[in-house]
PLY file of the C-alpha trace (Angstrom):
ply
format ascii 1.0
element vertex 664
property float x
property float y
property float z
element edge 663
property int vertex1
property int vertex2
end_header
-20.00 -42.08 -29.81
-17.28 -44.55 -28.97
-17.65 -47.16 -26.20
-14.81 -48.70 -24.27
-14.86 -52.24 -22.72
-12.30 -52.75 -20.02
-13.00 -55.03 -17.03
-10.20 -56.72 -14.95
-9.68 -58.54 -11.61
-8.82 -56.53 -8.60
-5.11 -57.70 -8.87
-4.59 -55.90 -12.14
-2.69 -52.59 -11.94
-2.74 -49.88 -14.63
-0.14 -47.20 -14.63
-0.89 -43.58 -15.26
1.14 -43.74 -18.47
-1.23 -46.52 -19.69
-4.26 -44.56 -18.81
-3.01 -41.65 -20.84
-2.45 -44.00 -23.80
-5.88 -45.37 -23.55
-7.33 -41.91 -23.44
-5.75 -41.34 -26.82
-6.46 -44.63 -28.20
-10.31 -44.78 -27.29
-10.98 -41.14 -27.90
-12.24 -40.31 -24.43
-13.57 -36.86 -25.38
-16.44 -35.04 -23.78
-19.56 -35.63 -25.74
-22.38 -32.99 -25.63
-24.84 -32.07 -28.28
-26.44 -29.38 -26.08
-25.09 -27.78 -22.97
-25.99 -28.56 -19.42
-28.28 -25.86 -17.96
-28.28 -24.32 -14.40
-31.89 -24.73 -13.08
-31.60 -23.28 -9.60
-32.66 -22.97 -6.95
-31.98 -19.31 -6.98
-29.89 -17.61 -4.34
-26.78 -18.41 -2.47
-23.74 -16.33 -1.17
-23.00 -13.00 -2.79
-19.79 -11.30 -1.66
-19.61 -8.08 -3.51
-21.92 -5.81 -5.68
-21.09 -2.88 -8.12
-22.76 -0.91 -10.91
-21.44 0.89 -13.92
-20.98 4.50 -12.99
-23.76 6.58 -14.66
-25.65 3.46 -15.55
-27.13 1.85 -12.40
-29.13 -0.58 -14.50
-25.83 -2.46 -15.34
-24.57 -4.42 -12.38
-22.13 -7.01 -11.44
-21.84 -9.30 -8.36
-18.89 -11.41 -7.10
-19.32 -14.83 -5.55
-17.43 -17.34 -3.37
-16.37 -19.57 -6.38
-14.54 -17.35 -8.69
-17.57 -16.38 -10.82
-18.95 -13.02 -11.82
-22.65 -12.50 -12.61
-24.06 -9.52 -14.58
-27.46 -7.76 -14.75
-28.69 -5.25 -17.27
-31.97 -4.61 -15.46
-30.92 -3.23 -12.06
-30.51 -6.73 -10.59
-34.01 -8.15 -11.47
-32.24 -10.82 -13.57
-28.73 -12.28 -13.46
-26.58 -14.15 -15.87
-23.45 -15.96 -15.50
-20.77 -13.68 -17.04
-17.21 -15.27 -16.49
-14.95 -17.07 -14.20
-11.97 -14.90 -13.40
-9.64 -17.64 -12.48
-9.70 -21.63 -12.76
-10.01 -22.39 -9.13
-13.39 -22.85 -7.37
-12.58 -21.27 -4.03
-11.79 -17.59 -4.83
-13.92 -15.27 -2.68
-14.51 -12.14 -4.82
-14.80 -9.67 -1.91
-14.23 -6.51 -3.93
-15.36 -5.44 -7.30
-15.70 -1.90 -9.05
-16.19 -0.66 -12.51
-13.80 2.26 -13.40
-15.25 5.72 -13.08
-14.03 6.77 -16.47
-14.14 3.48 -18.53
-17.41 1.40 -18.50
-15.59 -1.57 -19.92
-12.80 -1.66 -17.31
-13.60 -3.67 -14.24
-11.31 -4.49 -11.26
-12.05 -7.52 -8.93
-10.02 -8.73 -5.87
-10.36 -11.61 -3.76
-8.78 -14.22 -1.34
-8.85 -17.88 -1.13
-10.12 -20.14 1.65
-6.59 -21.05 2.81
-6.52 -17.32 3.89
-3.13 -16.59 2.46
-3.63 -16.33 -1.33
-5.78 -14.65 -3.91
-5.14 -11.85 -6.31
-6.39 -8.92 -8.38
-7.78 -9.14 -11.84
-8.75 -6.55 -14.45
-11.14 -6.83 -17.43
-11.09 -4.29 -20.26
-14.09 -5.72 -22.10
-16.87 -5.49 -19.53
-16.14 -8.60 -17.76
-15.88 -11.10 -20.62
-12.18 -11.84 -20.23
-9.94 -11.28 -17.10
-6.31 -10.83 -16.76
-4.35 -11.34 -13.53
-2.31 -8.38 -12.34
1.14 -10.00 -11.72
2.10 -7.58 -9.08
-0.73 -8.81 -6.85
-0.33 -12.51 -7.89
-0.66 -14.68 -4.78
-1.70 -11.85 -2.55
-4.84 -12.08 -0.38
-6.76 -8.95 -1.46
-9.03 -7.72 1.22
-9.83 -4.16 0.06
-9.87 -2.29 -3.24
-10.90 1.27 -4.27
-10.36 3.98 -6.96
-9.72 7.58 -6.41
-12.73 9.73 -7.25
-10.74 12.86 -8.25
-8.00 10.93 -10.23
-9.39 7.59 -11.37
-6.00 6.43 -12.69
-5.10 5.76 -9.04
-6.02 2.37 -7.83
-5.49 1.33 -4.19
-5.35 -2.22 -2.83
-5.08 -3.68 0.62
-3.71 -7.00 1.25
-2.37 -9.09 4.13
1.07 -7.51 3.51
-0.06 -3.93 3.35
-1.32 -0.98 1.08
-0.49 -0.82 -2.53
-1.04 1.93 -5.11
-1.12 2.20 -8.87
-1.00 5.53 -10.80
-1.80 4.03 -14.22
-4.93 2.03 -13.99
-3.23 -1.06 -12.62
-0.45 -1.53 -14.98
2.40 -0.73 -12.37
2.25 -0.97 -8.60
4.14 0.26 -5.60
3.58 -0.64 -1.95
2.92 2.66 -0.13
2.86 1.23 3.43
6.16 0.30 4.95
7.37 -3.08 3.68
7.35 -5.58 6.45
5.50 -3.28 8.87
4.33 -4.94 12.06
1.48 -2.53 12.21
0.13 -1.65 8.72
-0.76 -5.17 7.48
-4.07 -7.26 7.06
-5.63 -4.21 5.43
-9.33 -5.05 5.38
-10.69 -1.59 4.30
-9.50 1.45 2.36
-10.84 4.93 1.70
-9.41 7.72 -0.33
-10.34 11.28 0.12
-12.71 12.16 -2.76
-10.95 15.61 -3.15
-7.24 14.57 -2.59
-5.91 11.19 -3.52
-2.84 11.74 -1.27
-5.17 11.36 1.82
-5.63 7.57 2.43
-7.24 5.71 5.24
-6.45 2.09 5.80
-8.44 -0.14 8.20
-6.60 -3.11 9.60
-7.28 -6.10 11.80
-6.07 -3.92 14.63
-7.16 -0.28 14.26
-7.03 2.32 11.36
-4.28 4.23 9.90
-3.99 7.48 7.90
-1.57 8.93 5.36
-1.75 12.65 4.17
1.18 12.34 1.81
0.26 9.44 -0.47
1.74 6.80 1.67
5.07 8.41 2.67
4.12 8.55 6.24
1.32 6.95 8.24
-0.28 7.82 11.54
-2.48 5.67 13.67
-5.83 7.31 13.97
-7.37 5.50 16.91
-8.37 8.19 19.34
-11.71 7.20 20.49
-11.71 3.67 19.31
-11.74 0.57 21.65
-8.20 -0.87 21.39
-7.43 -3.68 18.93
-10.70 -3.09 17.00
-10.71 -4.90 13.41
-11.85 -2.18 10.97
-14.08 -3.57 8.27
-15.26 -0.48 6.41
-14.29 3.10 6.06
-16.39 5.92 4.15
-15.69 9.63 3.84
-18.49 12.19 3.26
-17.93 13.36 -0.34
-18.93 17.11 0.48
-17.50 17.36 4.02
-14.44 15.26 3.95
-13.82 15.77 7.74
-16.66 13.47 8.38
-15.33 9.89 8.40
-17.27 6.65 9.54
-15.49 3.64 10.61
-16.98 0.21 11.37
-15.14 -2.23 13.59
-15.69 -5.30 15.60
-16.53 -3.19 18.55
-19.12 -1.06 16.74
-19.50 2.03 14.52
-17.44 5.15 14.97
-17.82 8.66 13.53
-15.21 11.38 13.24
-15.89 14.97 12.45
-12.20 15.86 12.44
-10.85 13.81 9.60
-9.98 11.01 11.97
-8.26 13.04 14.68
-10.95 11.89 17.08
-13.61 9.28 16.76
-16.81 8.69 18.96
-18.79 5.56 19.02
-22.24 5.79 17.48
-25.09 4.47 19.55
-28.02 2.38 18.38
-26.65 -0.95 17.08
-26.85 -3.70 19.63
-23.62 -5.22 20.85
-24.66 -8.60 19.33
-24.37 -7.08 15.87
-20.70 -5.76 16.22
-19.57 -7.32 12.95
-20.39 -4.44 10.67
-18.94 -5.66 7.39
-19.75 -2.59 5.21
-20.85 1.00 5.44
-22.62 2.80 2.61
-23.61 6.50 2.54
-26.74 7.55 0.63
-25.24 9.43 -2.46
-28.01 12.08 -2.34
-28.77 12.45 1.46
-25.51 12.29 3.31
-27.12 12.06 6.70
-28.31 8.58 5.75
-25.86 5.87 6.25
-26.50 2.15 5.84
-24.62 -0.44 7.95
-24.50 -4.00 6.83
-23.79 -6.28 9.63
-23.69 -9.94 10.29
-26.98 -9.60 12.11
-28.99 -7.49 9.55
-29.08 -4.07 7.92
-29.20 -1.05 10.02
-29.87 2.55 8.80
-29.46 6.05 10.26
-31.09 9.08 8.76
-29.67 11.68 11.34
-25.98 11.21 10.66
-25.49 8.35 13.24
-27.46 9.63 16.18
-29.82 6.72 15.96
-29.99 3.48 13.92
-32.89 1.22 13.04
-32.81 -2.46 12.02
-34.26 -2.63 8.61
-34.09 -6.48 7.81
-34.45 -9.58 9.79
-31.56 -10.15 12.07
-30.48 -13.35 10.39
-29.47 -11.44 7.22
-25.61 -11.32 6.76
-24.84 -8.37 4.59
-21.50 -8.40 2.66
-22.10 -5.42 0.31
-24.66 -2.46 -0.23
-25.32 -0.52 -3.44
-27.66 2.64 -3.39
-28.86 3.75 -6.74
-27.57 7.37 -7.15
-30.40 8.21 -9.54
-32.97 6.81 -7.16
-31.82 6.51 -3.76
-34.91 4.67 -2.75
-33.58 1.57 -4.59
-31.12 -0.36 -2.29
-29.52 -3.66 -3.11
-27.70 -5.84 -0.67
-25.06 -8.70 -1.39
-25.76 -11.19 1.35
-24.82 -14.74 2.43
-27.33 -17.47 1.84
-30.16 -15.15 0.52
-28.18 -13.87 -2.49
-29.28 -10.27 -3.67
-31.94 -8.49 -1.66
-33.51 -5.41 -3.28
-35.59 -2.67 -1.68
-37.61 0.06 -3.69
-38.58 2.01 -0.50
-35.09 3.02 0.96
-34.86 -0.20 2.99
-38.23 -0.37 4.56
-38.87 -3.78 2.93
-36.62 -6.17 0.93
-37.33 -9.06 -1.46
-34.97 -11.51 -3.02
-33.98 -10.68 -6.53
-31.93 -13.80 -7.67
-33.52 -14.82 -11.05
-30.65 -16.53 -12.83
-28.19 -16.55 -9.92
-27.71 -20.05 -8.25
-24.91 -20.64 -5.73
-26.64 -23.22 -3.75
-24.73 -26.05 -2.13
-27.19 -28.87 -2.94
-26.41 -31.99 -0.89
-29.47 -34.10 -1.96
-31.33 -34.54 -5.19
-34.51 -36.33 -5.81
-36.65 -36.74 -8.99
-40.16 -37.50 -7.91
-42.22 -39.87 -9.90
-45.42 -39.20 -8.09
-44.93 -35.52 -8.83
-44.49 -35.92 -12.55
-40.74 -35.69 -12.60
-40.85 -32.92 -10.07
-37.44 -32.08 -8.71
-36.57 -31.87 -4.94
-33.17 -30.32 -3.92
-31.90 -30.42 -0.33
-29.28 -27.82 0.74
-26.90 -27.15 3.50
-25.59 -24.14 5.31
-28.51 -21.88 4.38
-30.48 -21.93 7.69
-33.95 -20.49 7.14
-33.00 -19.59 3.52
-32.46 -23.30 2.96
-34.14 -26.50 3.67
-35.69 -28.26 0.50
-36.69 -26.66 -2.65
-39.18 -28.14 -5.13
-39.72 -27.49 -8.86
-42.63 -28.94 -10.70
-41.76 -27.37 -14.06
-38.25 -28.80 -14.68
-36.48 -26.04 -12.81
-38.49 -23.19 -14.39
-39.38 -22.11 -10.90
-38.82 -23.10 -7.37
-40.68 -23.28 -4.11
-38.98 -23.35 -0.86
-40.13 -26.06 1.43
-38.51 -25.41 4.76
-41.44 -25.04 7.15
-41.20 -27.59 9.84
-37.46 -28.32 9.17
-36.22 -26.08 12.03
-33.29 -24.73 9.78
-31.78 -28.09 9.69
-29.28 -29.11 6.84
-30.65 -31.78 4.48
-28.26 -34.60 3.44
-30.77 -37.14 1.81
-33.99 -37.27 0.13
-36.10 -40.27 -0.75
-39.40 -41.07 -1.94
-41.74 -43.92 -0.74
-44.17 -46.00 -2.81
-47.14 -43.97 -1.63
-45.52 -40.53 -2.77
-44.34 -39.28 0.55
-40.99 -37.45 0.55
-38.49 -38.21 3.23
-35.48 -35.99 4.23
-32.53 -37.00 6.22
-31.28 -34.01 8.07
-28.44 -33.26 10.55
-30.73 -34.27 13.36
-33.29 -36.96 12.41
-35.85 -37.89 9.65
-38.68 -35.52 8.39
-41.41 -36.32 5.89
-44.05 -34.36 3.80
-47.04 -35.70 1.97
-46.78 -33.23 -0.88
-45.14 -29.93 -1.87
-48.14 -28.10 -0.26
-47.66 -29.67 3.12
-45.33 -28.91 6.10
-42.49 -31.09 7.17
-42.77 -33.07 10.36
-40.37 -35.11 12.21
-41.11 -38.69 11.67
-39.97 -42.10 13.14
-38.89 -43.05 16.46
-36.01 -45.44 17.41
-37.76 -48.40 19.13
-35.12 -50.96 20.04
-35.65 -54.05 22.09
-33.68 -55.71 24.92
-33.81 -59.06 26.61
-35.08 -59.29 30.28
-35.05 -62.18 32.69
-38.48 -62.85 34.19
-39.02 -65.17 37.17
-42.52 -66.80 37.44
-43.85 -69.16 40.07
-45.50 -72.22 38.82
-47.93 -73.98 41.43
-48.62 -77.75 41.16
-47.75 -80.77 43.11
-44.67 -78.84 43.79
-44.11 -75.08 43.72
-41.24 -74.23 41.35
-39.74 -70.91 40.12
-39.03 -70.73 36.37
-36.75 -68.09 34.88
-37.51 -66.98 31.29
-35.76 -64.56 28.94
-38.20 -62.24 27.10
-37.81 -59.51 24.62
-39.15 -56.16 25.56
-39.30 -52.78 23.77
-37.15 -49.93 25.12
-38.71 -46.46 25.40
-39.02 -44.75 21.99
-36.38 -42.02 21.23
-35.83 -39.55 18.48
-32.75 -39.56 16.13
-30.04 -37.44 17.81
-27.59 -37.74 14.84
-27.20 -36.89 11.17
-29.10 -39.10 8.67
-26.83 -39.21 5.61
-28.63 -41.73 3.43
-32.19 -43.19 3.10
-33.77 -46.05 1.04
-37.56 -46.18 1.53
-38.52 -48.26 -1.51
-38.94 -51.85 -0.30
-40.67 -53.69 2.54
-37.75 -52.94 4.81
-36.45 -49.40 4.91
-32.79 -48.39 5.59
-31.16 -45.38 7.05
-27.44 -44.75 7.37
-26.77 -42.27 10.27
-24.08 -40.94 12.61
-25.55 -43.21 15.31
-25.44 -46.51 13.20
-27.68 -48.25 10.64
-31.40 -48.46 11.20
-34.20 -50.39 9.51
-37.86 -50.03 9.49
-40.61 -52.59 8.71
-43.63 -50.28 9.27
-43.10 -47.47 6.64
-40.77 -45.42 8.82
-43.06 -45.24 11.96
-40.45 -47.08 14.10
-36.75 -47.80 13.46
-34.54 -50.46 14.87
-30.67 -50.66 14.97
-27.70 -48.69 16.10
-23.90 -49.45 15.77
-23.17 -52.27 13.31
-20.12 -54.44 14.21
-19.05 -51.70 16.44
-19.22 -48.98 13.81
-21.60 -45.90 14.35
-20.95 -43.44 11.54
-22.43 -44.61 8.23
-22.83 -42.36 5.15
-24.29 -44.42 2.26
-26.66 -47.27 1.79
-27.89 -49.67 -0.87
-30.88 -52.13 -0.88
-31.84 -54.87 -3.35
-34.65 -56.95 -2.10
-33.51 -58.54 1.22
-29.79 -57.55 0.42
-28.52 -54.43 2.17
-25.16 -52.64 2.46
-24.06 -49.73 4.64
-20.61 -48.04 4.50
-18.61 -45.13 5.47
-15.11 -44.07 4.36
-13.35 -47.18 5.48
-15.78 -49.83 6.29
-18.47 -51.87 4.44
-21.12 -54.25 6.00
-23.63 -56.35 4.19
-26.88 -58.08 5.20
-28.77 -60.80 3.39
-31.78 -60.73 5.67
-33.04 -57.19 5.61
-30.68 -55.97 8.25
-31.38 -58.66 10.95
-27.79 -59.71 10.73
-24.73 -57.92 9.32
-21.41 -59.13 8.06
-18.30 -57.17 7.75
-16.66 -57.09 4.36
-12.94 -57.11 3.99
-11.85 -54.40 1.49
-9.31 -54.85 -1.12
-6.00 -53.22 -0.24
-6.26 -51.04 -3.11
-9.60 -49.61 -2.17
-9.86 -46.54 0.14
-12.19 -43.81 0.91
-15.64 -45.40 0.04
-17.99 -42.75 -1.13
-21.19 -44.55 -2.52
-22.54 -48.04 -2.71
-25.33 -49.03 -5.19
-26.85 -52.46 -6.07
-27.64 -53.44 -9.65
-30.67 -55.81 -9.96
-28.41 -58.84 -10.34
-27.31 -58.33 -6.73
-23.69 -56.96 -7.60
-22.81 -54.13 -5.28
-21.02 -51.28 -7.06
-18.67 -49.29 -4.82
-17.50 -45.85 -5.77
-14.30 -44.63 -4.06
-11.28 -42.42 -4.21
-9.52 -45.25 -6.11
-12.31 -45.72 -8.72
-15.09 -48.42 -9.02
-15.02 -51.81 -7.38
-17.63 -54.48 -7.67
-18.64 -56.86 -4.87
-20.49 -60.07 -5.43
-21.87 -61.15 -2.06
-22.82 -64.63 -3.06
-19.20 -65.51 -3.39
-17.53 -62.61 -1.58
-15.58 -61.77 -4.63
-14.18 -58.34 -5.58
-13.51 -57.16 -9.13
-12.03 -53.86 -10.13
-12.91 -51.53 -12.96
-9.16 -51.26 -13.16
-9.10 -49.11 -16.38
-12.05 -47.04 -15.81
-10.68 -43.43 -16.44
-12.27 -41.68 -13.52
-10.83 -41.60 -10.03
-12.19 -39.88 -6.86
-15.67 -41.07 -7.44
-18.26 -39.26 -5.31
-21.61 -40.63 -6.68
-23.17 -43.56 -8.37
-26.85 -43.72 -9.38
-28.41 -46.72 -11.07
-30.95 -45.58 -13.64
-33.37 -48.58 -13.76
-35.40 -47.21 -16.54
-32.42 -47.39 -18.93
-30.23 -50.07 -17.00
-27.34 -47.88 -16.73
-24.96 -46.62 -13.88
-24.25 -42.93 -13.86
-20.95 -41.84 -12.34
-19.45 -38.54 -11.22
-16.79 -36.92 -9.18
-16.68 -33.54 -7.49
-13.06 -33.16 -8.52
-13.82 -33.18 -12.27
-16.37 -32.03 -14.78
-17.13 -35.19 -16.39
-20.28 -37.66 -16.03
-19.81 -41.24 -17.18
-22.70 -43.45 -18.18
-21.83 -47.15 -17.82
-23.54 -50.21 -19.22
-23.34 -52.51 -16.18
-23.75 -55.62 -18.25
-21.43 -54.93 -21.12
-19.03 -53.00 -18.90
-18.81 -50.21 -21.54
-19.11 -46.51 -21.00
-19.61 -43.25 -22.55
-18.94 -39.78 -21.10
-20.38 -36.30 -21.24
-19.03 -32.88 -20.16
-21.36 -30.73 -18.05
-18.60 -28.19 -17.48
-19.31 -28.18 -13.73
-18.05 -30.19 -10.85
-20.83 -32.65 -9.94
-21.58 -33.66 -6.40
-24.83 -35.67 -7.00
-25.87 -37.53 -10.18
-29.44 -38.68 -10.90
-31.84 -39.14 -13.80
-35.10 -37.96 -15.02
-37.33 -39.65 -17.83
-35.03 -39.12 -20.79
-32.08 -37.14 -19.55
-29.60 -36.77 -16.68
-29.91 -34.33 -13.90
-27.25 -33.39 -11.24
-26.35 -31.22 -8.41
-23.18 -29.36 -9.05
-20.74 -28.64 -6.27
-21.40 -24.83 -6.22
-24.04 -23.96 -8.71
-27.20 -25.71 -7.74
-29.10 -28.20 -9.92
-28.16 -28.85 -13.48
-30.37 -30.13 -16.30
-28.39 -32.47 -18.70
-29.18 -32.98 -22.32
-31.06 -36.04 -23.59
-28.80 -39.12 -23.66
-28.66 -41.93 -26.22
0 1
1 2
2 3
3 4
4 5
5 6
6 7
7 8
8 9
9 10
10 11
11 12
12 13
13 14
14 15
15 16
16 17
17 18
18 19
19 20
20 21
21 22
22 23
23 24
24 25
25 26
26 27
27 28
28 29
29 30
30 31
31 32
32 33
33 34
34 35
35 36
36 37
37 38
38 39
39 40
40 41
41 42
42 43
43 44
44 45
45 46
46 47
47 48
48 49
49 50
50 51
51 52
52 53
53 54
54 55
55 56
56 57
57 58
58 59
59 60
60 61
61 62
62 63
63 64
64 65
65 66
66 67
67 68
68 69
69 70
70 71
71 72
72 73
73 74
74 75
75 76
76 77
77 78
78 79
79 80
80 81
81 82
82 83
83 84
84 85
85 86
86 87
87 88
88 89
89 90
90 91
91 92
92 93
93 94
94 95
95 96
96 97
97 98
98 99
99 100
100 101
101 102
102 103
103 104
104 105
105 106
106 107
107 108
108 109
109 110
110 111
111 112
112 113
113 114
114 115
115 116
116 117
117 118
118 119
119 120
120 121
121 122
122 123
123 124
124 125
125 126
126 127
127 128
128 129
129 130
130 131
131 132
132 133
133 134
134 135
135 136
136 137
137 138
138 139
139 140
140 141
141 142
142 143
143 144
144 145
145 146
146 147
147 148
148 149
149 150
150 151
151 152
152 153
153 154
154 155
155 156
156 157
157 158
158 159
159 160
160 161
161 162
162 163
163 164
164 165
165 166
166 167
167 168
168 169
169 170
170 171
171 172
172 173
173 174
174 175
175 176
176 177
177 178
178 179
179 180
180 181
181 182
182 183
183 184
184 185
185 186
186 187
187 188
188 189
189 190
190 191
191 192
192 193
193 194
194 195
195 196
196 197
197 198
198 199
199 200
200 201
201 202
202 203
203 204
204 205
205 206
206 207
207 208
208 209
209 210
210 211
211 212
212 213
213 214
214 215
215 216
216 217
217 218
218 219
219 220
220 221
221 222
222 223
223 224
224 225
225 226
226 227
227 228
228 229
229 230
230 231
231 232
232 233
233 234
234 235
235 236
236 237
237 238
238 239
239 240
240 241
241 242
242 243
243 244
244 245
245 246
246 247
247 248
248 249
249 250
250 251
251 252
252 253
253 254
254 255
255 256
256 257
257 258
258 259
259 260
260 261
261 262
262 263
263 264
264 265
265 266
266 267
267 268
268 269
269 270
270 271
271 272
272 273
273 274
274 275
275 276
276 277
277 278
278 279
279 280
280 281
281 282
282 283
283 284
284 285
285 286
286 287
287 288
288 289
289 290
290 291
291 292
292 293
293 294
294 295
295 296
296 297
297 298
298 299
299 300
300 301
301 302
302 303
303 304
304 305
305 306
306 307
307 308
308 309
309 310
310 311
311 312
312 313
313 314
314 315
315 316
316 317
317 318
318 319
319 320
320 321
321 322
322 323
323 324
324 325
325 326
326 327
327 328
328 329
329 330
330 331
331 332
332 333
333 334
334 335
335 336
336 337
337 338
338 339
339 340
340 341
341 342
342 343
343 344
344 345
345 346
346 347
347 348
348 349
349 350
350 351
351 352
352 353
353 354
354 355
355 356
356 357
357 358
358 359
359 360
360 361
361 362
362 363
363 364
364 365
365 366
366 367
367 368
368 369
369 370
370 371
371 372
372 373
373 374
374 375
375 376
376 377
377 378
378 379
379 380
380 381
381 382
382 383
383 384
384 385
385 386
386 387
387 388
388 389
389 390
390 391
391 392
392 393
393 394
394 395
395 396
396 397
397 398
398 399
399 400
400 401
401 402
402 403
403 404
404 405
405 406
406 407
407 408
408 409
409 410
410 411
411 412
412 413
413 414
414 415
415 416
416 417
417 418
418 419
419 420
420 421
421 422
422 423
423 424
424 425
425 426
426 427
427 428
428 429
429 430
430 431
431 432
432 433
433 434
434 435
435 436
436 437
437 438
438 439
439 440
440 441
441 442
442 443
443 444
444 445
445 446
446 447
447 448
448 449
449 450
450 451
451 452
452 453
453 454
454 455
455 456
456 457
457 458
458 459
459 460
460 461
461 462
462 463
463 464
464 465
465 466
466 467
467 468
468 469
469 470
470 471
471 472
472 473
473 474
474 475
475 476
476 477
477 478
478 479
479 480
480 481
481 482
482 483
483 484
484 485
485 486
486 487
487 488
488 489
489 490
490 491
491 492
492 493
493 494
494 495
495 496
496 497
497 498
498 499
499 500
500 501
501 502
502 503
503 504
504 505
505 506
506 507
507 508
508 509
509 510
510 511
511 512
512 513
513 514
514 515
515 516
516 517
517 518
518 519
519 520
520 521
521 522
522 523
523 524
524 525
525 526
526 527
527 528
528 529
529 530
530 531
531 532
532 533
533 534
534 535
535 536
536 537
537 538
538 539
539 540
540 541
541 542
542 543
543 544
544 545
545 546
546 547
547 548
548 549
549 550
550 551
551 552
552 553
553 554
554 555
555 556
556 557
557 558
558 559
559 560
560 561
561 562
562 563
563 564
564 565
565 566
566 567
567 568
568 569
569 570
570 571
571 572
572 573
573 574
574 575
575 576
576 577
577 578
578 579
579 580
580 581
581 582
582 583
583 584
584 585
585 586
586 587
587 588
588 589
589 590
590 591
591 592
592 593
593 594
594 595
595 596
596 597
597 598
598 599
599 600
600 601
601 602
602 603
603 604
604 605
605 606
606 607
607 608
608 609
609 610
610 611
611 612
612 613
613 614
614 615
615 616
616 617
617 618
618 619
619 620
620 621
621 622
622 623
623 624
624 625
625 626
626 627
627 628
628 629
629 630
630 631
631 632
632 633
633 634
634 635
635 636
636 637
637 638
638 639
639 640
640 641
641 642
642 643
643 644
644 645
645 646
646 647
647 648
648 649
649 650
650 651
651 652
652 653
653 654
654 655
655 656
656 657
657 658
658 659
659 660
660 661
661 662
662 663
């Protein structure tokens, strides 16, 4: 593996052209002998779920980052199948397998910008995907196939309703082009006996066509005005029975949409019913997936019962047509939930599926290289996860964290684990204990005290004394922690804080007028705290701080790390910069090939600096003395980089924790 030695003063500039030449000259190719492996934690966001018609053991799920997963055992185990397009922000809201071709799969989605997306088709069971040009750039919100004529595919986008009569080869818009009414089509349903009868649910009430889209009529009688329609289902036997879910509740029509009446039984707080699913065997049983749990009726909508916890957000429902006791849910945060008793109880079924947004990563030396992963956005399904077997299995450690997001993890010399959260610091003694809020801010202030001294002459003496202010809890986010030395350091949204009593009390606050810090570094008595645009250093364990003037070419600081020689490494949008506090001198790694650096980690066991960027899929290993580097290709965008005994470990941007190969 080739190494490159390039090191220059901050004033040196390198053009993009020069960088490209260097890439060719020095052979900057990804070097991996074995692939990086996704370890977990299992779970995350699932947006859609589907099975192969006639083979309910063969299933697919769509995610929020362009990936499709596959299961061949009814969802007990999942494997990453394919990424349908290069971006990482495609939300695959709709997916189905063709009724007359098990290898043909359609998937539609939209992107986070809200105005783009597309429709893709695979003809080899999901191995390869082809974008359907007619839908290119369209935000696809609904997708269905005709039961009586599978060649007819229907798509709903922000612009209207489209139909293909030849399995997606050619398309025509069947809603009026430029319509001010039939747009933002969130749901579609096609009469199972007559493909010319089409229902379209928009962000403002439902519509119906009985002539294949030549004409459309608003079918809103009985619905509350301006109701977003999320899902429509039609009874396969009695097609006059139609169910509609809207932001204002669930409605049922027994007159093919001529008149709806609101179904009672679902509380007003659960109005966002994202999906309806009728039991394929017992048609009086209907499941309603809401933003506040799964509801079920067994009497055609006369009454509903909550079947899950109210914090479950349901995006998709699948009922096994061969065994209607088996129900699977696609959910936010908790991945796939499965029931084998018609919804009476659910368990997570996410083996092999990881879509966790890991914000913090820690390899514990006291726990035999055990891995701690802190996640965000997952409420009671998140917190911290621990694996004592290199990712083979995970244990959720959330009790006591109060559903707080975790931004930082650190281990003290006595083996305690500390978590920086969105509101304060928490600690546990072992993976078998509960988290408890730890550490109070105990600052001091000066106070003038007047005393009377009696002697030959009575005099009054004024003294200034230091007194402790009342203890208070952290109110803001704790973004970074260092708990290794005699003085601990925390970077928070309230300022920088130090502790000299192992985290029992903390002192500090705004530094040089700056409150919001996001990264820390400690090397003996030397300390550094930084945010995107400011850096402060201390030579006396945080007693006093000095502002550091940044080079004009340095912006968007992301991470600061000390090497043992006292040099501060700074990762930024503009690359790596080195600061020597002894002479206040800056040096730039001006020809280092990576920009947009998000994480630095000094691996003391191997005297190497690990470098990563969430905008790319490479990890660099830098010799801090020789100023040379090698690089590896995980194949995933890396958010946090770290090291275990003999290999790298990382947190990807969307796919949980990754185990890297052994490095030279």
